[in-house]
MARMAR-275843 format. One line per field, with one value per atom (N, C-alpha, C): residue number from 1; residue in three letters; chain; atom name; x, y, z. Coordinates in pm, 1 decimal, always signed. Layout:
N
num NUM, ...
residu ALA, ...
chaine A, ...
atome CA, ...
px X, ...
py Y, ...
pz Z, ...
This chain:
97
num 1, 1, 1, 2, 2, 2, 3, 3, 3, 4, 4, 4, 5, 5, 5, 6, 6, 6, 7, 7, 7, 8, 8, 8, 9, 9, 9, 10, 10, 10, 11, 11, 11, 12, 12, 12, 13, 13, 13, 14, 14, 14, 15, 15, 15, 16, 16, 16, 17, 17, 17, 18, 18, 18, 19, 19, 19, 20, 20, 20, 21, 21, 21, 22, 22, 22, 23, 23, 23, 24, 24, 24, 25, 25, 25, 26, 26, 26, 27, 27, 27, 28, 28, 28, 29, 29, 29, 30, 30, 30, 31, 31, 31, 32, 32, 32, 33, 33, 33, 34, 34, 34, 35, 35, 35, 36, 36, 36, 37, 37, 37, 38, 38, 38, 39, 39, 39, 40, 40, 40, 41, 41, 41, 42, 42, 42, 43, 43, 43, 44, 44, 44, 45, 45, 45, 46, 46, 46, 47, 47, 47, 48, 48, 48, 49, 49, 49, 50, 50, 50, 51, 51, 51, 52, 52, 52, 53, 53, 53, 54, 54, 54, 55, 55, 55, 56, 56, 56, 57, 57, 57, 58, 58, 58, 59, 59, 59, 60, 60, 60, 61, 61, 61, 62, 62, 62, 63, 63, 63, 64, 64, 64, 65, 65, 65, 66, 66, 66, 67, 67, 67, 68, 68, 68, 69, 69, 69, 70, 70, 70, 71, 71, 71, 72, 72, 72, 73, 73, 73, 74, 74, 74, 75, 75, 75, 76, 76, 76, 77, 77, 77, 78, 78, 78, 79, 79, 79, 80, 80, 80, 81, 81, 81, 82, 82, 82, 83, 83, 83, 84, 84, 84, 85, 85, 85, 86, 86, 86, 87, 87, 87, 88, 88, 88, 89, 89, 89, 90, 90, 90, 91, 91, 91, 92, 92, 92, 93, 93, 93, 94, 94, 94, 95, 95, 95, 96, 96, 96, 97, 97, 97
residu MET, MET, MET, ALA, ALA, ALA, LEU, LEU, LEU, PRO, PRO, PRO, HIS, HIS, HIS, LEU, LEU, LEU, ARG, ARG, ARG, PRO, PRO, PRO, ILE, ILE, ILE, THR, THR, THR, LEU, LEU, LEU, SER, SER, SER, LEU, LEU, LEU, LEU, LEU, LEU, VAL, VAL, VAL, ALA, ALA, ALA, PHE, PHE, PHE, SER, SER, SER, ALA, ALA, ALA, ALA, ALA, ALA, HIS, HIS, HIS, ALA, ALA, ALA, ASP, ASP, ASP, ASP, ASP, ASP, THR, THR, THR, ALA, ALA, ALA, LEU, LEU, LEU, SER, SER, SER, ALA, ALA, ALA, VAL, VAL, VAL, ASN, ASN, ASN, VAL, VAL, VAL, THR, THR, THR, ALA, ALA, ALA, LYS, LYS, LYS, GLY, GLY, GLY, TYR, TYR, TYR, SER, SER, SER, ALA, ALA, ALA, SER, SER, SER, ASP, ASP, ASP, LEU, LEU, LEU, GLU, GLU, GLU, THR, THR, THR, PRO, PRO, PRO, ILE, ILE, ILE, SER, SER, SER, THR, THR, THR, SER, SER, SER, THR, THR, THR, LEU, LEU, LEU, GLU, GLU, GLU, ARG, ARG, ARG, GLU, GLU, GLU, GLU, GLU, GLU, ILE, ILE, ILE, ALA, ALA, ALA, ARG, ARG, ARG, ARG, ARG, ARG, GLY, GLY, GLY, GLY, GLY, GLY, GLN, GLN, GLN, ASN, ASN, ASN, LEU, LEU, LEU, GLY, GLY, GLY, ASP, ASP, ASP, ALA, ALA, ALA, LEU, LEU, LEU, ARG, ARG, ARG, GLY, GLY, GLY, GLU, GLU, GLU, PRO, PRO, PRO, GLY, GLY, GLY, VAL, VAL, VAL, ALA, ALA, ALA, ILE, ILE, ILE, SER, SER, SER, ASN, ASN, ASN, ASP, ASP, ASP, SER, SER, SER, ALA, ALA, ALA, GLN, GLN, GLN, GLY, GLY, GLY, GLN, GLN, GLN, ASN, ASN, ASN, PRO, PRO, PRO, THR, THR, THR, LEU, LEU, LEU, ARG, ARG, ARG, GLY, GLY, GLY, LEU, LEU, LEU, GLY, GLY, GLY, LYS, LYS, LYS, ASP, ASP, ASP, SER, SER, SER, ILE, ILE, ILE, VAL, VAL, VAL
chaine A, A, A, A, A, A, A, A, A, A, A, A, A, A, A, A, A, A, A, A, A, A, A, A, A, A, A, A, A, A, A, A, A, A, A, A, A, A, A, A, A, A, A, A, A, A, A, A, A, A, A, A, A, A, A, A, A, A, A, A, A, A, A, A, A, A, A, A, A, A, A, A, A, A, A, A, A, A, A, A, A, A, A, A, A, A, A, A, A, A, A, A, A, A, A, A, A, A, A, A, A, A, A, A, A, A, A, A, A, A, A, A, A, A, A, A, A, A, A, A, A, A, A, A, A, A, A, A, A, A, A, A, A, A, A, A, A, A, A, A, A, A, A, A, A, A, A, A, A, A, A, A, A, A, A, A, A, A, A, A, A, A, A, A, A, A, A, A, A, A, A, A, A, A, A, A, A, A, A, A, A, A, A, A, A, A, A, A, A, A, A, A, A, A, A, A, A, A, A, A, A, A, A, A, A, A, A, A, A, A, A, A, A, A, A, A, A, A, A, A, A, A, A, A, A, A, A, A, A, A, A, A, A, A, A, A, A, A, A, A, A, A, A, A, A, A, A, A, A, A, A, A, A, A, A, A, A, A, A, A, A, A, A, A, A, A, A, A, A, A, A, A, A, A, A, A, A, A, A, A, A, A, A, A, A, A, A, A, A, A, A
atome N, CA, C, N, CA, C, N, CA, C, N, CA, C, N, CA, C, N, CA, C, N, CA, C, N, CA, C, N, CA, C, N, CA, C, N, CA, C, N, CA, C, N, CA, C, N, CA, C, N, CA, C, N, CA, C, N, CA, C, N, CA, C, N, CA, C, N, CA, C, N, CA, C, N, CA, C, N, CA, C, N, CA, C, N, CA, C, N, CA, C, N, CA, C, N, CA, C, N, CA, C, N, CA, C, N, CA, C, N, CA, C, N, CA, C, N, CA, C, N, CA, C, N, CA, C, N, CA, C, N, CA, C, N, CA, C, N, CA, C, N, CA, C, N, CA, C, N, CA, C, N, CA, C, N, CA, C, N, CA, C, N, CA, C, N, CA, C, N, CA, C, N, CA, C, N, CA, C, N, CA, C, N, CA, C, N, CA, C, N, CA, C, N, CA, C, N, CA, C, N, CA, C, N, CA, C, N, CA, C, N, CA, C, N, CA, C, N, CA, C, N, CA, C, N, CA, C, N, CA, C, N, CA, C, N, CA, C, N, CA, C, N, CA, C, N, CA, C, N, CA, C, N, CA, C, N, CA, C, N, CA, C, N, CA, C, N, CA, C, N, CA, C, N, CA, C, N, CA, C, N, CA, C, N, CA, C, N, CA, C, N, CA, C, N, CA, C, N, CA, C, N, CA, C, N, CA, C, N, CA, C, N, CA, C, N, CA, C, N, CA, C, N, CA, C, N, CA, C, N, CA, C, N, CA, C, N, CA, C
px -438.6, -486.2, -484.8, -598.7, -608.8, -563.5, -489.3, -442.5, -492.4, -623.7, -679.1, -616.5, -561.5, -502.1, -369.3, -309.6, -184.5, -207.8, -329.3, -357.3, -331.7, -380.4, -354.7, -205.7, -129.0, +15.0, +80.9, +44.3, +102.7, +71.1, -54.5, -93.5, -21.3, -9.2, +59.1, +206.3, +269.3, +409.9, +427.0, +334.2, +341.5, +332.0, +241.6, +228.3, +356.1, +412.7, +534.7, +651.2, +669.3, +781.6, +760.5, +635.1, +612.0, +637.6, +615.1, +641.4, +790.5, +873.9, +1018.6, +1062.2, +987.0, +1021.5, +948.3, +853.8, +779.6, +852.7, +792.9, +849.7, +851.4, +949.1, +957.7, +833.4, +770.4, +651.6, +669.5, +638.3, +649.0, +530.3, +559.1, +455.4, +468.3, +356.6, +360.6, +397.5, +443.3, +484.2, +362.6, +382.6, +277.4, +310.1, +217.6, +236.8, +146.4, +204.0, +127.6, +127.6, +9.0, -1.5, -95.2, -77.9, -166.5, -270.0, -251.7, -340.5, -456.0, -449.0, -556.4, -536.7, -423.4, -394.3, -248.5, -217.9, -82.9, -2.5, +123.6, +213.1, +354.9, +436.2, +575.1, +652.3, +769.3, +851.9, +887.4, +908.0, +944.8, +828.1, +704.3, +586.5, +536.1, +592.7, +546.6, +616.0, +539.2, +601.0, +661.3, +660.1, +716.7, +826.1, +905.5, +1013.3, +956.0, +1007.5, +964.6, +1086.6, +1066.6, +1172.2, +1114.9, +1196.4, +1156.3, +1255.1, +1204.5, +1288.3, +1265.2, +1367.4, +1358.4, +1374.1, +1324.1, +1330.8, +1474.3, +1566.9, +1707.0, +1763.9, +1724.5, +1772.4, +1717.4, +1590.9, +1530.9, +1601.6, +1629.0, +1697.9, +1840.7, +1909.9, +2047.5, +2055.9, +1956.0, +1954.4, +1931.5, +1873.5, +1855.8, +1762.0, +1666.9, +1574.6, +1476.1, +1428.6, +1330.7, +1188.9, +1175.2, +1043.3, +1044.2, +930.9, +917.8, +1013.6, +1030.6, +1122.2, +1263.7, +1308.4, +1442.9, +1454.9, +1348.7, +1352.0, +1359.7, +1294.5, +1290.6, +1401.8, +1472.1, +1577.8, +1683.3, +1717.8, +1818.0, +1759.8, +1630.2, +1568.3, +1553.8, +1570.3, +1556.2, +1415.7, +1407.1, +1278.3, +1210.3, +1276.0, +1216.2, +1297.9, +1229.7, +1293.7, +1213.0, +1281.0, +1216.8, +1267.3, +1175.3, +1214.6, +1158.5, +1233.1, +1190.1, +1126.6, +1005.6, +931.8, +898.5, +950.3, +935.0, +788.7, +701.0, +560.2, +484.3, +516.4, +442.2, +517.8, +640.7, +720.7, +789.7, +795.9, +862.4, +762.2, +804.3, +719.9, +783.1, +717.1, +772.4, +737.2, +827.5, +802.0, +844.1, +749.1, +776.6, +765.8, +879.1, +886.5, +820.5, +846.6, +796.2, +657.8, +590.3, +457.0, +468.6, +412.4, +419.3, +319.8, +315.9, +234.1, +85.1, +37.7, -104.2, -141.6, -43.6, -69.0, -37.7, +22.9, +65.8, -45.3, -70.8, -173.2, -120.7
py -63.5, -195.3, -279.8, -334.2, -416.3, -558.4, -616.7, -754.4, -834.9, -869.6, -936.2, -1072.2, -1139.3, -1270.5, -1261.7, -1144.0, -1127.7, -1086.2, -1044.1, -996.0, -1100.2, -1224.9, -1322.6, -1348.2, -1357.1, -1380.0, -1260.6, -1141.0, -1019.7, -1008.0, -1031.8, -1021.5, -1124.6, -1247.5, -1349.4, -1315.8, -1257.6, -1219.4, -1100.1, -1005.3, -891.6, -938.8, -1032.4, -1086.6, -1159.1, -1236.8, -1311.6, -1218.9, -1114.2, -1024.3, -933.2, -896.9, -814.5, -896.0, -1026.7, -1111.7, -1118.4, -1096.4, -1099.9, -987.5, -878.6, -765.3, -770.1, -859.7, -872.5, -969.4, -994.8, -1092.6, -1229.1, -1312.2, -1445.8, -1525.9, -1581.6, -1662.6, -1789.4, -1903.1, -2030.1, -2042.9, -2056.4, -2070.8, -2206.4, -2259.9, -2386.6, -2359.5, -2461.7, -2448.3, -2422.9, -2346.0, -2320.0, -2400.8, -2482.8, -2566.7, -2514.3, -2454.3, -2397.8, -2498.0, -2536.1, -2632.3, -2579.0, -2627.0, -2589.0, -2697.5, -2814.2, -2926.0, -2935.3, -2862.9, -2867.7, -2972.8, -3039.5, -3134.5, -3120.4, -3165.0, -3152.0, -3279.0, -3261.9, -3374.8, -3332.0, -3426.8, -3394.8, -3371.6, -3309.8, -3284.6, -3413.8, -3521.3, -3648.9, -3712.7, -3680.7, -3737.8, -3653.1, -3536.5, -3444.3, -3476.4, -3498.4, -3536.7, -3420.7, -3301.6, -3185.3, -3124.4, -3040.7, -2973.7, -2872.4, -2873.2, -2777.1, -2713.7, -2596.6, -2527.6, -2479.8, -2484.9, -2436.3, -2331.2, -2214.8, -2108.0, -2100.6, -2128.9, -2118.7, -1973.0, -1942.5, -1806.7, -1754.4, -1840.6, -1800.4, -1760.3, -1834.1, -1803.7, -1669.7, -1644.1, -1515.8, -1402.2, -1420.1, -1316.5, -1296.6, -1407.0, -1398.1, -1318.9, -1335.2, -1263.5, -1113.8, -1076.8, -935.2, -861.8, -931.5, -868.1, -775.3, -680.1, -585.0, -617.0, -712.2, -745.0, -888.3, -931.2, -1068.1, -1096.9, -1001.2, -1019.7, -1045.5, -970.7, -991.2, -1128.3, -1172.6, -1302.3, -1417.7, -1403.5, -1511.9, -1506.2, -1395.4, -1378.9, -1489.5, -1554.7, -1660.8, -1800.0, -1811.3, -1943.3, -2004.0, -2135.4, -2199.2, -2178.1, -2138.8, -2120.7, -1988.6, -1900.4, -1771.5, -1659.6, -1571.9, -1452.6, -1331.7, -1230.7, -1108.0, -994.6, -928.2, -812.6, -686.6, -579.4, -452.1, -367.6, -323.5, -237.1, -110.3, +1.6, +124.9, +162.8, +127.0, +163.0, +66.6, -60.4, -162.4, -219.1, -183.9, -243.5, -368.3, -471.4, -595.0, -692.2, -760.2, -858.0, -995.9, -1089.6, -1224.3, -1310.5, -1400.0, -1503.6, -1634.8, -1726.6, -1855.8, -1964.5, -2026.5, -2133.5, -2093.4, -1970.9, -1922.3, -1861.0, -1868.6, -1810.6, -1670.2, -1572.9, -1433.5, -1399.8, -1272.2, -1226.7, -1250.6, -1258.2, -1282.6, -1430.0, -1518.0, -1661.5, -1720.2, -1641.8, -1693.0, -1676.2, -1780.7, -1775.1, -1697.0
pz -1214.7, -1248.1, -1121.0, -1085.1, -965.0, -996.9, -906.1, -920.7, -801.0, -798.2, -681.0, -653.0, -755.4, -733.0, -657.9, -649.7, -575.7, -430.8, -397.9, -262.8, -154.5, -167.7, -60.5, -38.2, -146.0, -133.4, -66.3, -110.5, -54.3, +93.6, +129.9, +270.7, +356.7, +307.1, +386.8, +404.9, +302.4, +315.6, +408.4, +403.2, +495.3, +639.7, +664.8, +799.8, +840.0, +748.6, +780.0, +810.3, +729.4, +750.9, +870.6, +901.4, +1019.6, +1145.7, +1139.0, +1254.6, +1285.5, +1186.6, +1208.5, +1300.6, +1303.7, +1388.5, +1522.5, +1537.3, +1662.4, +1754.5, +1870.1, +1961.9, +1894.4, +1931.3, +1874.0, +1911.1, +1810.4, +1829.0, +1748.0, +1806.9, +1735.6, +1640.8, +1512.8, +1411.9, +1345.0, +1304.7, +1232.8, +1086.9, +1018.6, +878.9, +791.0, +685.3, +587.7, +463.1, +420.6, +303.3, +192.3, +89.5, -21.2, -135.4, -179.2, -288.6, -395.9, -516.5, -625.7, -653.5, -595.8, -622.4, -522.8, -413.1, -315.1, -207.5, -207.4, -101.2, -61.0, +57.0, +109.6, +81.2, +44.1, +20.1, +54.4, +97.4, +128.7, -0.9, +11.4, -106.9, -179.8, -105.6, -167.6, -242.1, -202.1, -266.7, -383.4, -402.4, -506.0, -637.5, -745.6, -873.1, -951.2, -894.9, -962.7, -876.7, -936.8, -865.1, -766.5, -644.7, -543.3, -479.0, -422.4, -348.7, -217.1, -113.8, +17.4, +62.0, +99.1, +153.2, +303.2, +378.9, +523.7, +566.0, +682.2, +735.9, +739.7, +778.6, +789.2, +653.1, +548.8, +413.8, +365.9, +392.6, +354.2, +426.4, +554.4, +632.5, +582.3, +546.7, +498.5, +368.2, +283.5, +156.0, +175.5, +288.7, +320.4, +227.1, +169.8, +76.6, +145.6, +69.8, +120.5, +73.2, -19.8, -73.5, -126.6, -178.1, -227.6, -342.3, -432.4, -544.8, -499.0, -397.5, -343.2, -277.3, -210.0, -142.1, -241.3, -356.1, -454.6, -557.7, -564.6, -664.7, -647.3, -756.9, -753.4, -737.6, -712.6, -701.7, -841.4, -854.8, -986.0, -1042.5, -1168.3, -1233.7, -1205.1, -1128.6, -1093.2, -1155.7, -1226.9, -1282.4, -1237.1, -1188.2, -1142.7, -1230.7, -1299.6, -1379.9, -1315.4, -1326.0, -1269.5, -1378.7, -1352.5, -1444.1, -1367.4, -1410.8, -1334.3, -1314.4, -1407.3, -1394.0, -1303.4, -1308.7, -1235.4, -1116.0, -1097.1, -990.6, -1041.4, -958.2, -997.4, -1057.8, -1162.8, -1230.9, -1220.5, -1150.9, -1139.1, -1260.0, -1295.0, -1393.9, -1329.5, -1313.2, -1251.1, -1356.3, -1386.8, -1486.3, -1617.4, -1660.1, -1787.4, -1782.6, -1668.8, -1656.6, -1600.4, -1671.0, -1629.1, -1520.2, -1483.8, -1371.5, -1392.6, -1514.9, -1539.4, -1524.8, -1517.3, -1508.2, -1371.9, -1284.3, -1154.2, -1052.2, -974.8, -870.1, -752.9
């Protein structure tokens, strides 16, 4: 089963994690929004979470599920046939962008 809506997220995370093993390069912050415009955390009327590079490294995860495990509103279930299935604030894998 193809999941084309997960490809951009997967590719961006692969690039981010591969950069951790490359030479240190200064990168600008990536601001992911669902509304189509950028806003600071204080200006956003909904709950947001930010994972810094150091926190991801401290958790020692091997994949996106490991990196997000323990975040408020995020549940990761393991399905032997499909791999890991994320649920964000009650929305399953078919509803997540």
